[in-house]
ZALOMI-439020 format. One line per field, with one value per residue (C-alpha): residue number from 1; x, y, z. Coordinates in steps of 0.1 Angstrom, whole numbers. Each point is the difference from the previous one (the first is absolute). Example, Ala and Ser with C-alpha at 12.3 -4.5 7.8 and 13.67 -1.06 7.14 Angstrom:
BEGIN
num <- c(1,2) $
X <- c(123,14) $
Y <- c(-45,34) $
Z <- c(78,-7) $
***
This chain:
BEGIN
num <- c(1,2,3,4,5,6,7,8,9,10,11,12,13,14,15,16,17,18,19,20,21,22,23,24,25,26,27,28,29,30,31,32,33,34,35,36,37,38,39,40,41,42,43,44,45,46,47,48,49,50,51,52,53,54,55,56,57,58,59,60,61,62,63,64,65,66,67,68,69,70,71,72,73,74,75,76,77,78,79,80,81,82,83,84,85,86,87,88,89,90,91,92,93,94,95,96,97,98,99,100,101,102,103,104,105,106,107,108,109,110,111,112,113,114,115,116,117,118,119,120,121,122,123,124,125,126,127,128,129,130,131,132,133,134,135,136,137,138,139,140,141,142,143,144,145,146,147,148,149,150,151,152,153,154,155,156,157,158,159,160,161,162,163,164,165,166,167,168,169,170,171,172,173,174,175,176,177,178,179,180,181,182,183,184,185,186,187,188,189,190,191,192,193,194,195,196,197,198,199,200,201,202,203,204,205,206,207,208,209,210,211,212,213,214,215,216,217,218,219,220,221,222,223,224,225,226,227,228,229,230,231,232,233,234,235,236,237,238,239,240,241,242,243,244,245,246,247,248,249,250,251,252,253,254,255,256,257,258,259,260,261,262,263,264,265,266,267,268,269,270,271,272,273,274,275,276,277,278,279,280,281,282,283,284,285,286,287,288,289,290,291,292,293,294,295,296,297,298,299,300,301,302,303,304,305,306,307,308,309,310,311,312,313,314,315,316,317,318,319,320,321,322,323,324,325,326,327,328,329,330,331,332,333,334,335,336,337,338,339,340,341,342,343,344,345,346,347,348,349,350,351,352,353,354,355,356,357,358,359,360,361,362,363,364,365,366,367,368) $
X <- c(1027,-29,-32,-36,-33,-22,-28,-14,5,26,18,35,14,32,1,9,-19,12,-23,1,-18,33,4,-10,21,-15,-19,-19,-35,-19,18,23,28,37,7,27,5,7,-7,38,0,-33,14,31,-23,-22,29,17,-33,-3,35,-5,-30,-28,-28,-28,-6,-28,-12,-33,-17,1,38,10,-33,10,37,12,-19,13,36,-3,-14,27,28,-11,-6,5,5,-36,-7,25,-16,-34,-14,-26,-17,-28,-30,-25,19,-9,18,-19,-23,-32,-23,3,38,2,-16,-9,-29,-1,5,32,14,-3,14,28,10,-1,23,24,3,9,25,17,2,-13,-30,-8,3,11,-15,-26,-7,-27,18,-25,-35,-26,-32,-21,2,-18,24,-18,7,37,3,-19,23,31,-13,-7,36,13,-24,11,36,12,6,13,-6,-16,6,-10,19,-9,-32,-14,-4,-38,-2,25,-18,-34,17,15,-34,-16,27,-6,-36,-1,30,19,38,13,26,33,19,-4,24,1,19,22,32,13,-18,-31,-13,-37,-7,9,-35,-21,16,26,-23,-23,28,10,-36,-7,33,10,36,10,22,14,4,20,19,25,-28,7,37,-1,13,32,10,9,-28,9,26,12,-17,-38,-2,24,21,-31,-12,-35,-15,9,-26,-24,-14,-26,-18,7,35,7,36,5,-9,20,32,-4,-4,29,21,-8,6,35,9,-10,16,32,-1,-9,23,-30,-18,-32,-18,11,-12,-34,-6,10,-25,-29,10,-2,-36,-30,-17,26,8,21,14,0,32,-2,34,12,35,21,19,-32,-12,33,0,-36,8,32,14,-5,-30,3,-17,-18,-4,-26,19,1,-37,-11,20,-15,-36,4,12,-26,-30,-34,-28,-25,-32,-34,-13,35,11,-32,5,35,-9,-28,21,-8,32,-15,-3,37,10,-19,16,35,-9,-2,-36,-13,-36,3,22,-15,-12,-36,-20,21,30,1,7,30,7,-29,22,27,35,-12,9,-15,15,25) $
Y <- c(-928,24,-10,12,-3,-22,25,15,-32,-6,-25,10,-17,4,24,-31,-32,-34,-14,-38,-14,-17,-19,-34,-30,-16,14,33,-18,31,29,1,20,-8,-23,1,-38,-14,6,5,29,14,-1,19,28,3,0,27,21,-3,10,32,10,-14,-11,-3,-31,-5,-33,-16,-33,2,1,-35,-12,5,-7,34,2,-35,11,32,-18,-24,26,25,-26,19,34,1,26,24,5,12,-26,9,-27,0,-20,1,-13,-36,-27,-30,-16,1,27,17,-2,38,33,20,-21,-6,-36,6,27,-18,-32,23,13,-34,-14,29,-2,-37,4,30,-19,30,9,33,18,37,12,-20,14,-8,-5,10,12,-26,12,-31,4,27,25,-2,-37,5,29,-19,-31,22,16,-34,-14,33,-4,-35,9,-19,32,34,23,-1,15,-2,-4,10,16,31,31,0,-36,7,31,-17,-29,27,17,-34,-9,34,-4,-36,3,-26,-2,26,-2,14,-10,-2,-20,16,0,32,7,27,-18,-7,32,-3,-2,37,6,-10,-28,21,27,-26,-16,34,9,-34,-6,-29,-8,-8,-32,4,-32,-3,33,-10,-7,-37,7,24,29,-18,10,-35,-1,32,5,-29,-27,4,-34,9,-31,-22,16,-1,25,-21,-24,15,34,12,29,23,13,30,-8,35,18,-26,6,37,-5,-25,27,25,-26,-8,37,4,-33,10,33,-17,-29,-24,-24,8,-25,16,35,-14,-15,32,18,-22,2,38,0,12,-27,-26,-19,-29,-10,-37,-14,-35,-15,-34,-1,17,23,16,6,15,22,13,8,19,15,29,4,27,32,18,37,23,0,-38,-3,26,-16,-34,13,18,-31,-22,23,-14,17,18,-19,17,14,7,21,21,7,10,23,16,4,33,16,26,-27,-10,36,6,-29,15,34,18,3,33,1,32,-20,-33,-8,-11,-18,-15,19,-20,-32,8,-35,0,20,-16,13,19,-8,13,33,-4) $
Z <- c(-918,3,16,-5,17,-23,-6,32,19,28,-22,-10,-31,-19,-30,-22,2,-11,-26,-2,-30,-10,34,-15,-2,-31,-30,5,-4,14,-16,-30,15,4,28,27,-5,33,37,6,-24,14,35,-11,-15,29,25,-20,-2,38,5,-20,22,-21,25,-25,-21,-27,-12,-12,-1,-37,-1,-10,13,35,-3,7,33,9,-7,20,30,1,-6,25,29,33,-18,-11,29,-15,-32,-15,-24,-27,-20,-26,-11,-28,-30,-12,21,-8,-27,22,-10,34,2,-10,6,31,14,37,-6,-20,21,33,-16,-14,34,15,-25,1,38,-4,-28,16,33,19,22,-17,-33,4,-32,-20,-35,-25,-31,-27,-7,2,-21,12,38,18,14,35,1,-7,26,27,-6,5,30,15,-5,16,30,4,3,-30,-20,15,-30,-35,-34,-36,-31,-37,9,-19,23,-2,14,27,10,2,22,23,5,8,25,17,1,14,23,-19,-1,-25,-28,8,-31,-38,-22,-32,-32,-1,-18,-23,-29,20,16,-4,36,2,-16,30,22,15,11,13,20,15,10,15,17,-21,-7,-36,-5,-35,-19,-33,6,-27,-25,-2,-2,-30,21,8,-36,-10,-26,-19,-27,-21,18,6,16,27,-4,-2,33,15,-24,-29,12,24,10,25,-18,-30,-7,-22,-11,-17,31,19,-19,6,37,3,-18,28,26,-13,0,36,9,-13,18,33,-3,-1,-23,-20,21,32,-12,-12,34,17,-21,10,37,-1,-13,20,22,-8,32,-16,-33,-9,-12,-16,-7,-16,16,28,-22,-13,36,9,-31,7,36,-2,32,0,-23,-27,11,-29,-1,-17,-31,-2,9,-26,-28,8,3,-32,-19,14,1,-8,-16,25,3,3,23,13,-29,2,37,-5,-27,20,33,17,8,24,28,-5,2,31,18,-11,14,-34,-7,-13,-8,-20,-25,0,-35,-6,-26,-28,12,30,-20,-22,-7,-24,-24,-18,9,32,35,32,12,30) $
***
């Protein structure tokens, strides 16, 4: 297992993180995902993950309305000090008007509840699960700072925030001396690359580690939903999905995954996970599983290593349209500066005016 620093913090986490929305003993109640089904099966999965070097566990108060946290606390017991626990708050966990969101009241209550359910004195990483348009950002950030200063939380992060909001929050944290975000839990897969527009650049600039959730695009990238059975044998995607899914593009990507998997002696899922793990700013890739065999398959020993040919083929098949202003700035890039850094700048031959921007013209590329 490889380990990474989580952002620019001193916290080391495994490259793969065990996601636990399915660690519920009864019905899902708080999240419509496949459940592991029993504490015994959950224990076997968690034990196997730890044996393979995973030291990072992700949960949320919303998963089974606290059942996931309860189960993790019981299973870990004295091993709690050996792992990094991330939990989240912000989604609705009760019928009361204030049983959701990122208000000071709800966040502090969420921390207290998670500590009790997890059976721990501290939360390693506390993540705000969503955007709250009704709570002032300063209220949320000051509440997060308070729970860090009280020693109940060690680090903080955000999930599913747009880059502009995260950037504003980071500026406020710096200005007030409040605890800073070190992690961003964001959807990222070969079929969900939108965070490449802004969020990854922000994470790199601010020293934030990306925790990639749903790296298999709700299971589609396993390949089980393509071909003759689009339901995947009545799998999860037959009843449930988080976010849009372009199945035509997905079929194309799965085709490339299968080619690479065959060449590497791996599965399409293993290749898809390895692709996400190699991306800029990604500190850990979340793997949610419903049984032990699935965990063992997704964490092979050794893990497949992708070369530039593999990466190029996957990126071409999964490419997303450039978004403004990104496409404009790429088109208007000034190659003279790049040439100077490479030691081949010649002012006598540097083009000027329109000639300096050959990408304006169809079929032309910059001179090399």
